[in-house]
C-alpha positions, 0 to 999 in steps of 0.5 A: 623153735623153743629149746628146754634149758634144764638148768633153769627148770624148777620142779613143781609140786604135783598137787599145788603146782608151787615150786619144790623145795619151798619154805613155809611155817608151822601154823599149829602149836603142835604137829604130828610128823608121820613116817608116810603121807596118811593117818595110818603111818606111825608118828615119829615125833611132834613139832611143838613150835608155832611159826617154826620155818620148815622146808617142803620137799614133796607133796602127796594129796593133803600131805607135805613132806617137810624138814626143819633146819636140822633135817628132822622131818616127815609128812605133815597134813597141809592144814598145819602149815602156813604160807607165812614166811619165817626164819630161824636165827642162826647167829647168836646176838644177831643185830637187826639193823635200821637199814641193809648196811653193816654200818647201820645202827642196831635196833635189837639183837636176837639170840640163836633159835629165835623165830622171826617173821620174814619181810623184804629180801634183797641180794644179801639182806632180809627185813624181819620182825621178831619180838616187836622189833623190825630191822634188817639182817644178813641173809646168811645169818638165818635159816628159812630163805634161799641165798638167791631169793629176792622178796618184795 
């Protein structure tokens, strides 16, 4: 006999069967953000930062409901999104370290608002690359990765 455990259940998108919510990035330099999932819905604003991390919270046909770090969002056509993972730096002058250790040498420092490409993630640390520099930073200092997410 198999018993369902709701605490372990993960919601899946009805279109892609991928987990919801999940992080993606903006593929396009500009993306219209609409009030609803079709071209007939009003454009509320335009995202204008290629590679910006976004969280998908819903799917409907070719549309994805997304929001940014500040909670601003709406419906975006899926063709404007990428599975390439990025994060937004939230801690000013965040040190990218040579290894996942607070005592490791710093390779570079990143300002708040910089977008970095996400690599491997351990329990508390993620490897990332920004502006030609690659290193490790505390997961808690960025937006675009869940606290319990492990990436190989």
